[in-house]
TORPA-4810 file (N, C-alpha, C, O; in nm, 3 decimals):
<nodes>
NODE_1_-3.264_10.409_-9.507_-3.129_10.392_-9.555_-3.027_10.428_-9.446_-2.927_10.359_-9.428_M
NODE_2_-3.054_10.535_-9.374_-2.965_10.577_-9.267_-2.961_10.471_-9.156_-2.855_10.443_-9.099_L
NODE_3_-3.075_10.414_-9.127_-3.083_10.310_-9.024_-3.001_10.187_-9.065_-2.931_10.128_-8.983_R
NODE_4_-3.009_10.148_-9.192_-2.933_10.034_-9.244_-2.783_10.061_-9.234_-2.707_9.973_-9.194_L
NODE_5_-2.741_10.181_-9.269_-2.600_10.218_-9.260_-2.552_10.215_-9.115_-2.441_10.169_-9.088_A
NODE_6_-2.633_10.263_-9.023_-2.596_10.262_-8.880_-2.585_10.120_-8.829_-2.494_10.089_-8.751_A
NODE_7_-2.674_10.033_-8.870_-2.670_9.892_-8.828_-2.544_9.824_-8.880_-2.475_9.754_-8.806_T
NODE_8_-2.513_9.843_-9.007_-2.392_9.784_-9.066_-2.267_9.835_-8.997_-2.174_9.758_-8.971_L
NODE_9_-2.264_9.965_-8.966_-2.149_10.022_-8.895_-2.134_9.959_-8.757_-2.022_9.927_-8.716_F
NODE_10_-2.243_9.941_-8.686_-2.239_9.879_-8.553_-2.188_9.736_-8.561_-2.110_9.693_-8.476_A
NODE_11_-2.231_9.661_-8.661_-2.184_9.524_-8.678_-2.034_9.519_-8.706_-1.964_9.430_-8.656_L
NODE_12_-1.986_9.612_-8.785_-1.842_9.618_-8.813_-1.762_9.643_-8.687_-1.653_9.589_-8.670_L
NODE_13_-1.816_9.725_-8.598_-1.746_9.754_-8.473_-1.746_9.633_-8.380_-1.650_9.613_-8.306_L
NODE_14_-1.850_9.554_-8.382_-1.861_9.440_-8.292_-1.781_9.320_-8.340_-1.738_9.239_-8.257_L
NODE_15_-1.761_9.305_-8.468_-1.696_9.187_-8.523_-1.558_9.161_-8.463_-1.534_9.047_-8.423_T
NODE_16_-1.465_9.257_-8.454_-1.336_9.227_-8.394_-1.347_9.182_-8.248_-1.272_9.095_-8.204_P
NODE_17_-1.439_9.239_-8.173_-1.456_9.200_-8.033_-1.504_9.056_-8.023_-1.455_8.979_-7.940_A
NODE_18_-1.600_9.019_-8.107_-1.650_8.881_-8.106_-1.542_8.785_-8.152_-1.527_8.677_-8.094_H
NODE_19_-1.467_8.822_-8.254_-1.358_8.737_-8.302_-1.254_8.719_-8.192_-1.202_8.609_-8.172_A
NODE_20_-1.223_8.826_-8.121_-1.125_8.820_-8.014_-1.173_8.728_-7.901_-1.095_8.647_-7.851_T
NODE_21_-1.298_8.739_-7.861_-1.351_8.652_-7.755_-1.349_8.506_-7.798_-1.318_8.419_-7.718_E
NODE_22_-1.383_8.478_-7.923_-1.379_8.341_-7.973_-1.234_8.289_-7.974_-1.210_8.172_-7.946_A
NODE_23_-1.140_8.376_-8.007_-0.999_8.338_-8.004_-0.952_8.303_-7.864_-0.882_8.203_-7.845_G
NODE_24_-0.991_8.383_-7.765_-0.954_8.353_-7.627_-1.015_8.221_-7.582_-0.952_8.145_-7.509_W
NODE_25_-1.138_8.194_-7.625_-1.203_8.067_-7.588_-1.121_7.949_-7.638_-1.105_7.850_-7.567_A
NODE_26_-1.069_7.958_-7.759_-0.983_7.851_-7.813_-0.855_7.836_-7.729_-0.817_7.725_-7.693_L
NODE_27_-0.792_7.949_-7.698_-0.663_7.943_-7.628_-0.677_7.900_-7.482_-0.581_7.849_-7.425_L
NODE_28_-0.793_7.919_-7.422_-0.815_7.872_-7.285_-0.804_7.720_-7.277_-0.762_7.665_-7.176_R
NODE_29_-0.842_7.652_-7.385_-0.838_7.505_-7.388_-0.696_7.451_-7.405_-0.670_7.336_-7.372_D
NODE_30_-0.604_7.532_-7.456_-0.467_7.488_-7.480_-0.458_7.398_-7.602_-0.558_7.363_-7.664_G
NODE_31_-0.334_7.363_-7.635_-0.311_7.276_-7.749_-0.319_7.344_-7.884_-0.328_7.278_-7.987_G
NODE_32_-0.316_7.478_-7.885_-0.329_7.552_-8.011_-0.198_7.620_-8.051_-0.108_7.638_-7.970_H
NODE_33_-0.192_7.656_-8.179_-0.077_7.726_-8.235_-0.121_7.865_-8.275_-0.224_7.884_-8.340_V
NODE_34_-0.039_7.965_-8.236_-0.069_8.104_-8.262_0.042_8.164_-8.348_0.159_8.158_-8.312_V
NODE_35_0.004_8.220_-8.463_0.096_8.303_-8.541_0.075_8.445_-8.490_-0.034_8.501_-8.504_L
NODE_36_0.178_8.503_-8.433_0.168_8.639_-8.378_0.253_8.731_-8.462_0.374_8.712_-8.473_L
NODE_37_0.190_8.832_-8.521_0.268_8.933_-8.594_0.337_9.020_-8.490_0.276_9.059_-8.391_R
NODE_38_0.465_9.050_-8.513_0.539_9.133_-8.418_0.464_9.263_-8.391_0.382_9.306_-8.471_H
NODE_39_0.493_9.324_-8.277_0.427_9.448_-8.235_0.471_9.566_-8.322_0.558_9.553_-8.408_A
NODE_40_0.409_9.680_-8.299_0.429_9.802_-8.378_0.575_9.848_-8.377_0.641_9.849_-8.273_T
NODE_41_0.623_9.887_-8.495_0.763_9.928_-8.512_0.774_10.075_-8.551_0.676_10.140_-8.587_V
NODE_42_0.898_10.124_-8.542_0.929_10.258_-8.593_0.968_10.242_-8.740_1.022_10.138_-8.779_T
NODE_43_0.941_10.340_-8.819_0.982_10.336_-8.959_0.898_10.241_-9.043_0.803_10.180_-8.995_G
NODE_44_0.938_10.232_-9.171_0.861_10.148_-9.263_0.947_10.044_-9.335_0.895_9.962_-9.410_S
NODE_45_1.078_10.047_-9.312_1.165_9.949_-9.378_1.297_9.939_-9.301_1.339_10.032_-9.232_A
NODE_46_1.362_9.823_-9.316_1.495_9.807_-9.258_1.593_9.892_-9.337_1.566_9.928_-9.452_D
NODE_47_1.707_9.925_-9.276_1.805_10.011_-9.343_1.871_9.938_-9.460_1.865_9.815_-9.470_S
NODE_48_1.932_10.015_-9.548_2.000_9.958_-9.664_2.113_9.865_-9.622_2.144_9.770_-9.694_A
NODE_49_2.174_9.890_-9.508_2.282_9.806_-9.459_2.232_9.696_-9.365_2.302_9.660_-9.271_G
NODE_50_2.113_9.643_-9.391_2.052_9.543_-9.305_2.146_9.426_-9.275_2.211_9.371_-9.364_F
NODE_51_2.149_9.389_-9.147_2.227_9.273_-9.103_2.144_9.205_-8.994_2.112_9.267_-8.893_D
NODE_52_2.110_9.078_-9.014_2.026_9.005_-8.920_2.087_8.999_-8.781_2.016_8.983_-8.682_I
NODE_53_2.219_9.014_-8.772_2.288_9.007_-8.643_2.296_9.142_-8.573_2.336_9.149_-8.456_E
NODE_54_2.260_9.251_-8.642_2.273_9.385_-8.585_2.138_9.456_-8.579_2.083_9.498_-8.680_K
NODE_55_2.087_9.468_-8.458_1.957_9.533_-8.439_1.958_9.678_-8.486_1.854_9.731_-8.526_C
NODE_56_2.073_9.743_-8.482_2.082_9.883_-8.524_2.046_9.900_-8.671_2.009_10.010_-8.713_A
NODE_57_2.056_9.795_-8.751_2.026_9.803_-8.894_1.882_9.765_-8.925_1.843_9.758_-9.042_S
NODE_58_1.801_9.739_-8.821_1.665_9.690_-8.840_1.562_9.784_-8.780_1.594_9.868_-8.695_Q
NODE_59_1.437_9.768_-8.825_1.328_9.840_-8.760_1.320_9.793_-8.615_1.346_9.677_-8.585_Q
NODE_60_1.285_9.884_-8.529_1.276_9.852_-8.386_1.132_9.868_-8.338_1.051_9.936_-8.402_K
NODE_61_1.101_9.804_-8.227_0.970_9.827_-8.168_0.961_9.972_-8.123_1.054_10.025_-8.063_L
NODE_62_0.849_10.034_-8.152_0.824_10.169_-8.103_0.784_10.158_-7.955_0.765_10.048_-7.905_S
NODE_63_0.773_10.272_-7.887_0.725_10.269_-7.749_0.585_10.207_-7.744_0.554_10.130_-7.653_E
NODE_64_0.503_10.242_-7.841_0.369_10.182_-7.849_0.381_10.031_-7.868_0.304_9.955_-7.810_R
NODE_65_0.476_9.987_-7.950_0.497_9.845_-7.972_0.540_9.772_-7.846_0.497_9.660_-7.821_G
NODE_66_0.626_9.835_-7.766_0.668_9.774_-7.639_0.550_9.762_-7.544_0.534_9.661_-7.476_K
NODE_67_0.466_9.868_-7.539_0.345_9.863_-7.455_0.251_9.754_-7.506_0.192_9.680_-7.427_Q
NODE_68_0.238_9.745_-7.638_0.153_9.644_-7.698_0.202_9.503_-7.661_0.122_9.417_-7.627_Q
NODE_69_0.333_9.481_-7.666_0.390_9.350_-7.631_0.363_9.317_-7.484_0.331_9.203_-7.451_A
NODE_70_0.376_9.417_-7.396_0.347_9.393_-7.254_0.199_9.354_-7.235_0.167_9.264_-7.158_R
NODE_71_0.111_9.424_-7.307_-0.032_9.395_-7.299_-0.061_9.254_-7.351_-0.140_9.181_-7.292_K
NODE_72_0.002_9.217_-7.460_-0.016_9.083_-7.516_0.022_8.978_-7.411_-0.053_8.884_-7.387_I
NODE_73_0.137_8.996_-7.350_0.182_8.901_-7.248_0.089_8.893_-7.130_0.057_8.785_-7.082_G
NODE_74_0.044_9.009_-7.082_-0.046_9.011_-6.966_-0.178_8.942_-6.998_-0.231_8.868_-6.916_A
NODE_75_-0.232_8.966_-7.117_-0.358_8.903_-7.154_-0.342_8.753_-7.175_-0.429_8.676_-7.135_L
NODE_76_-0.233_8.710_-7.237_-0.209_8.567_-7.251_-0.199_8.501_-7.113_-0.251_8.392_-7.092_F
NODE_77_-0.132_8.569_-7.020_-0.114_8.512_-6.885_-0.247_8.495_-6.811_-0.262_8.402_-6.732_A
NODE_78_-0.342_8.584_-6.836_-0.468_8.578_-6.761_-0.582_8.510_-6.838_-0.679_8.466_-6.776_T
NODE_79_-0.573_8.502_-6.971_-0.689_8.455_-7.047_-0.666_8.326_-7.125_-0.761_8.273_-7.184_R
NODE_80_-0.543_8.274_-7.126_-0.514_8.156_-7.207_-0.448_8.048_-7.122_-0.395_8.075_-7.014_A
NODE_81_-0.452_7.926_-7.174_-0.375_7.818_-7.111_-0.228_7.859_-7.119_-0.192_7.944_-7.199_A
NODE_82_-0.144_7.799_-7.037_-0.003_7.837_-7.037_0.061_7.826_-7.176_0.022_7.744_-7.260_P
NODE_83_0.160_7.911_-7.197_0.239_7.905_-7.320_0.344_7.796_-7.298_0.423_7.802_-7.204_I
NODE_84_0.343_7.699_-7.384_0.437_7.588_-7.371_0.571_7.620_-7.436_0.677_7.582_-7.386_E
NODE_85_0.564_7.691_-7.548_0.687_7.719_-7.623_0.666_7.843_-7.708_0.556_7.868_-7.756_R
NODE_86_0.774_7.920_-7.728_0.770_8.039_-7.813_0.883_8.028_-7.914_0.999_8.014_-7.877_V
NODE_87_0.848_8.035_-8.042_0.946_8.040_-8.150_0.935_8.178_-8.214_0.826_8.233_-8.224_L
NODE_88_1.048_8.233_-8.257_1.048_8.369_-8.312_1.136_8.379_-8.435_1.237_8.310_-8.448_S
NODE_89_1.094_8.465_-8.525_1.181_8.510_-8.634_1.308_8.563_-8.569_1.306_8.605_-8.453_S
NODE_90_1.418_8.562_-8.642_1.543_8.614_-8.588_1.550_8.766_-8.593_1.643_8.825_-8.537_R
NODE_91_1.455_8.832_-8.659_1.454_8.978_-8.667_1.433_9.034_-8.527_1.352_8.982_-8.450_Y
NODE_92_1.505_9.139_-8.494_1.502_9.196_-8.358_1.361_9.236_-8.315_1.326_9.219_-8.199_C
NODE_93_1.280_9.290_-8.406_1.144_9.332_-8.369_1.058_9.212_-8.328_0.972_9.226_-8.241_R
NODE_94_1.081_9.096_-8.387_1.007_8.976_-8.350_1.061_8.920_-8.218_0.984_8.883_-8.130_A
NODE_95_1.193_8.913_-8.206_1.254_8.862_-8.082_1.216_8.951_-7.965_1.183_8.901_-7.857_V
NODE_96_1.219_9.082_-7.984_1.182_9.175_-7.876_1.035_9.159_-7.838_1.001_9.162_-7.719_D
NODE_97_0.947_9.142_-7.938_0.805_9.117_-7.908_0.791_8.992_-7.822_0.721_8.993_-7.721_T
NODE_98_0.858_8.885_-7.863_0.851_8.758_-7.789_0.907_8.773_-7.648_0.847_8.726_-7.552_A
NODE_99_1.022_8.838_-7.636_1.087_8.853_-7.504_1.004_8.938_-7.408_0.995_8.908_-7.290_D
NODE_100_0.945_9.045_-7.459_0.865_9.133_-7.374_0.732_9.065_-7.337_0.692_9.066_-7.220_I
NODE_101_0.666_9.006_-7.434_0.534_8.948_-7.410_0.541_8.819_-7.328_0.458_8.796_-7.241_A
NODE_102_0.639_8.737_-7.357_0.643_8.604_-7.296_0.774_8.586_-7.220_0.847_8.489_-7.243_F
NODE_103_0.801_8.677_-7.130_0.930_8.681_-7.061_0.959_8.557_-6.978_1.075_8.530_-6.946_R
NODE_104_0.857_8.479_-6.943_0.879_8.356_-6.868_0.916_8.238_-6.958_0.953_8.132_-6.909_D
NODE_105_0.906_8.258_-7.089_0.943_8.156_-7.187_1.060_8.207_-7.268_1.053_8.316_-7.325_N
NODE_106_1.168_8.131_-7.275_1.279_8.172_-7.359_1.241_8.149_-7.505_1.221_8.035_-7.548_D
NODE_107_1.232_8.258_-7.580_1.198_8.246_-7.721_1.314_8.181_-7.796_1.430_8.219_-7.780_A
NODE_108_1.281_8.083_-7.877_1.380_8.016_-7.961_1.376_8.081_-8.098_1.270_8.095_-8.158_E
NODE_109_1.492_8.121_-8.149_1.497_8.177_-8.284_1.478_8.064_-8.384_1.545_7.961_-8.376_K
NODE_110_1.386_8.084_-8.478_1.349_7.983_-8.575_1.351_8.048_-8.713_1.257_8.118_-8.750_F
NODE_111_1.457_8.025_-8.787_1.482_8.093_-8.915_1.364_8.089_-9.013_1.343_8.189_-9.082_E
NODE_112_1.287_7.981_-9.023_1.175_7.984_-9.117_1.069_8.092_-9.088_0.987_8.122_-9.174_P
NODE_113_1.072_8.150_-8.968_0.979_8.259_-8.936_1.032_8.395_-8.978_0.961_8.495_-8.969_L
NODE_114_1.159_8.401_-9.026_1.215_8.527_-9.077_1.128_8.578_-9.192_1.049_8.503_-9.249_D
NODE_115_1.144_8.706_-9.226_1.070_8.762_-9.339_1.077_8.665_-9.456_1.183_8.611_-9.487_L
NODE_116_0.966_8.645_-9.520_0.956_8.550_-9.630_1.053_8.586_-9.742_1.058_8.701_-9.786_L
NODE_117_1.129_8.489_-9.787_1.227_8.510_-9.893_1.158_8.551_-10.023_1.045_8.510_-10.050_S
NODE_118_1.227_8.631_-10.102_1.176_8.671_-10.234_1.195_8.556_-10.334_1.128_8.552_-10.437_K
NODE_119_1.285_8.463_-10.304_1.310_8.346_-10.388_1.197_8.246_-10.363_1.182_8.199_-10.251_D
NODE_120_1.118_8.212_-10.465_1.003_8.124_-10.446_1.037_7.987_-10.384_0.960_7.935_-10.303_P
NODE_121_1.152_7.930_-10.421_1.190_7.800_-10.364_1.223_7.812_-10.215_1.183_7.727_-10.135_E
NODE_122_1.296_7.918_-10.180_1.328_7.939_-10.038_1.203_7.971_-9.958_1.187_7.923_-9.845_K
NODE_123_1.113_8.051_-10.015_0.988_8.085_-9.946_0.904_7.959_-9.923_0.845_7.941_-9.816_A
NODE_124_0.899_7.871_-10.023_0.824_7.746_-10.009_0.884_7.659_-9.899_0.812_7.594_-9.824_A
NODE_125_1.018_7.658_-9.891_1.085_7.580_-9.786_1.055_7.638_-9.648_1.033_7.563_-9.552_A
NODE_126_1.055_7.772_-9.637_1.021_7.836_-9.510_0.880_7.796_-9.466_0.858_7.753_-9.353_Q
NODE_127_0.785_7.810_-9.559_0.646_7.777_-9.526_0.631_7.630_-9.489_0.558_7.597_-9.396_N
NODE_128_0.699_7.543_-9.561_0.691_7.400_-9.532_0.743_7.370_-9.391_0.687_7.288_-9.320_A
NODE_129_0.851_7.438_-9.351_0.908_7.417_-9.217_0.811_7.464_-9.109_0.798_7.400_-9.005_A
NODE_130_0.744_7.577_-9.132_0.647_7.628_-9.035_0.526_7.534_-9.028_0.478_7.502_-8.919_V
NODE_131_0.477_7.491_-9.142_0.362_7.400_-9.145_0.398_7.269_-9.074_0.315_7.214_-9.002_I
NODE_132_0.518_7.220_-9.093_0.562_7.098_-9.024_0.562_7.121_-8.872_0.517_7.035_-8.796_K
NODE_133_0.612_7.237_-8.829_0.615_7.270_-8.686_0.473_7.271_-8.628_0.449_7.219_-8.519_E
NODE_134_0.381_7.330_-8.702_0.241_7.335_-8.657_0.184_7.193_-8.651_0.119_7.156_-8.553_V
NODE_135_0.207_7.115_-8.756_0.154_6.979_-8.762_0.212_6.887_-8.656_0.143_6.796_-8.609_G
NODE_136_0.336_6.910_-8.618_0.402_6.826_-8.518_0.365_6.863_-8.375_0.394_6.787_-8.282_D
NODE_137_0.302_6.977_-8.355_0.275_7.025_-8.218_0.164_6.942_-8.152_0.055_6.928_-8.208_Y
NODE_138_0.192_6.890_-8.034_0.094_6.809_-7.961_0.087_6.847_-7.814_0.036_6.769_-7.733_T
NODE_139_0.135_6.964_-7.777_0.139_7.002_-7.637_0.003_7.034_-7.578_-0.095_7.053_-7.649_G
NODE_140_0.000_7.041_-7.444_-0.122_7.079_-7.372_-0.138_7.229_-7.363_-0.250_7.280_-7.358_D
NODE_141_-0.025_7.301_-7.360_-0.028_7.447_-7.359_-0.038_7.498_-7.502_-0.066_7.421_-7.594_G
NODE_142_-0.014_7.626_-7.521_-0.019_7.684_-7.655_0.122_7.710_-7.706_0.214_7.738_-7.628_N
NODE_143_0.138_7.701_-7.836_0.264_7.731_-7.904_0.247_7.865_-7.974_0.150_7.884_-8.048_L
NODE_144_0.341_7.958_-7.952_0.335_8.090_-8.015_0.452_8.103_-8.112_0.567_8.077_-8.076_V
NODE_145_0.421_8.143_-8.235_0.521_8.166_-8.340_0.517_8.314_-8.375_0.418_8.360_-8.432_L
NODE_146_0.622_8.389_-8.343_0.624_8.533_-8.369_0.691_8.556_-8.504_0.805_8.515_-8.526_V
NODE_147_0.618_8.622_-8.594_0.666_8.635_-8.731_0.620_8.767_-8.793_0.599_8.865_-8.721_T
NODE_148_0.605_8.770_-8.924_0.582_8.893_-9.001_0.455_8.879_-9.086_0.407_8.769_-9.111_H
NODE_149_0.401_8.992_-9.129_0.279_8.996_-9.209_0.290_8.907_-9.332_0.200_8.827_-9.359_L
NODE_150_0.399_8.919_-9.408_0.413_8.844_-9.533_0.406_8.694_-9.508_0.347_8.621_-9.587_E
NODE_151_0.464_8.650_-9.398_0.462_8.508_-9.365_0.321_8.462_-9.331_0.276_8.357_-9.378_N
NODE_152_0.252_8.540_-9.249_0.116_8.503_-9.210_0.026_8.497_-9.332_-0.055_8.405_-9.345_I
NODE_153_0.040_8.594_-9.422_-0.042_8.595_-9.544_-0.011_8.473_-9.631_-0.103_8.409_-9.682_M
NODE_154_0.117_8.440_-9.647_0.154_8.325_-9.730_0.105_8.194_-9.669_0.067_8.102_-9.742_A
NODE_155_0.106_8.185_-9.537_0.068_8.061_-9.469_-0.083_8.042_-9.459_-0.132_7.929_-9.461_L
NODE_156_-0.157_8.153_-9.447_-0.301_8.142_-9.419_-0.391_8.207_-9.524_-0.510_8.178_-9.531_T
NODE_157_-0.334_8.296_-9.607_-0.416_8.372_-9.700_-0.483_8.491_-9.633_-0.561_8.561_-9.697_G
NODE_158_-0.454_8.513_-9.506_-0.517_8.622_-9.430_-0.410_8.719_-9.379_-0.297_8.678_-9.351_A
NODE_159_-0.445_8.844_-9.367_-0.355_8.943_-9.312_-0.364_8.947_-9.160_-0.443_8.875_-9.099_G
NODE_160_-0.281_9.032_-9.101_-0.283_9.051_-8.956_-0.225_9.187_-8.924_-0.126_9.228_-8.984_A
NODE_161_-0.285_9.256_-8.831_-0.233_9.385_-8.785_-0.108_9.360_-8.702_-0.082_9.248_-8.657_R
NODE_162_-0.029_9.466_-8.681_0.087_9.452_-8.593_0.036_9.410_-8.455_-0.054_9.472_-8.400_E
NODE_163_0.096_9.305_-8.400_0.057_9.255_-8.271_-0.068_9.169_-8.270_-0.115_9.131_-8.163_G
NODE_164_-0.123_9.136_-8.385_-0.243_9.052_-8.389_-0.206_8.904_-8.385_-0.106_8.862_-8.443_E
NODE_165_-0.287_8.827_-8.315_-0.267_8.683_-8.304_-0.365_8.612_-8.396_-0.485_8.640_-8.396_A
NODE_166_-0.313_8.519_-8.475_-0.394_8.438_-8.565_-0.378_8.293_-8.519_-0.269_8.237_-8.526_V
NODE_167_-0.485_8.234_-8.472_-0.482_8.097_-8.422_-0.505_8.006_-8.542_-0.602_8.022_-8.616_I
NODE_168_-0.414_7.909_-8.560_-0.419_7.826_-8.680_-0.421_7.677_-8.645_-0.382_7.635_-8.536_V
NODE_169_-0.469_7.601_-8.742_-0.465_7.456_-8.734_-0.427_7.401_-8.869_-0.439_7.471_-8.970_G
NODE_170_-0.383_7.280_-8.872_-0.343_7.215_-8.996_-0.467_7.165_-9.068_-0.553_7.101_-9.008_L
NODE_171_-0.475_7.195_-9.196_-0.586_7.151_-9.282_-0.522_7.088_-9.405_-0.497_7.157_-9.504_D
NODE_172_-0.497_6.959_-9.399_-0.423_6.893_-9.507_-0.279_6.938_-9.502_-0.209_6.914_-9.403_G
NODE_173_-0.234_7.003_-9.608_-0.097_7.054_-9.614_-0.092_7.205_-9.603_0.009_7.267_-9.636_E
NODE_174_-0.201_7.265_-9.556_-0.209_7.410_-9.543_-0.253_7.445_-9.401_-0.296_7.358_-9.325_K
NODE_175_-0.241_7.572_-9.367_-0.289_7.620_-9.238_-0.424_7.686_-9.257_-0.448_7.755_-9.356_L
NODE_176_-0.511_7.664_-9.162_-0.644_7.722_-9.163_-0.658_7.812_-9.041_-0.615_7.775_-8.932_R
NODE_177_-0.716_7.929_-9.058_-0.740_8.022_-8.948_-0.858_7.971_-8.866_-0.968_7.951_-8.918_V
NODE_178_-0.833_7.950_-8.737_-0.937_7.905_-8.645_-0.995_8.019_-8.564_-1.110_8.014_-8.521_L
NODE_179_-0.914_8.124_-8.545_-0.958_8.239_-8.466_-0.854_8.349_-8.470_-0.744_8.332_-8.522_G
NODE_180_-0.891_8.463_-8.412_-0.803_8.582_-8.410_-0.818_8.653_-8.277_-0.922_8.646_-8.211_R
NODE_181_-0.710_8.721_-8.240_-0.715_8.808_-8.123_-0.649_8.940_-8.163_-0.534_8.943_-8.207_I
NODE_182_-0.725_9.047_-8.147_-0.674_9.180_-8.182_-0.642_9.253_-8.052_-0.728_9.263_-7.964_I
NODE_183_-0.521_9.304_-8.040_-0.474_9.370_-7.917_-0.471_9.521_-7.936_-0.363_9.579_-7.945_F
NODE_184_-0.585_9.585_-7.942_-0.587_9.731_-7.956_-0.659_9.795_-7.842_-0.671_9.917_-7.838_N
</nodes>
């Protein structure tokens, strides 16, 4: 019984590494779309006086988050085909992640990547716009979309850690997870 538990534990430890290597293999070929959850932040919620135009009212990247974003950028630069385009939520933590990680690409603010609306009709419109963007992408490099956990879950049915990359493809009218890269 102890041997079985040790084997299962070892497999659990290896799974993220194997998933990450498979993700890099996809991105080396180019032509893929990556949903990237913003890097680690301070706090657990935006302030009561939240304003999309004022970073002071929003969660910010922590020092660890800034280091994580730099690591993401360095690894993308050495292990993946070039980044063709970067789209980001308008939230400062997402824009900062994009700017730090992909400093050679000007991140374009793309409102549908903002935190998913609580209004079901607006949320459906956000998801439809992101799915359209993924479906329309035909570049040779990779497209990176920097967004939030709620959005990734709604689009793929899968979660993502802060700073995790989820490589997606269009499957009918939905997104399918093709691979993952964990930056820890």
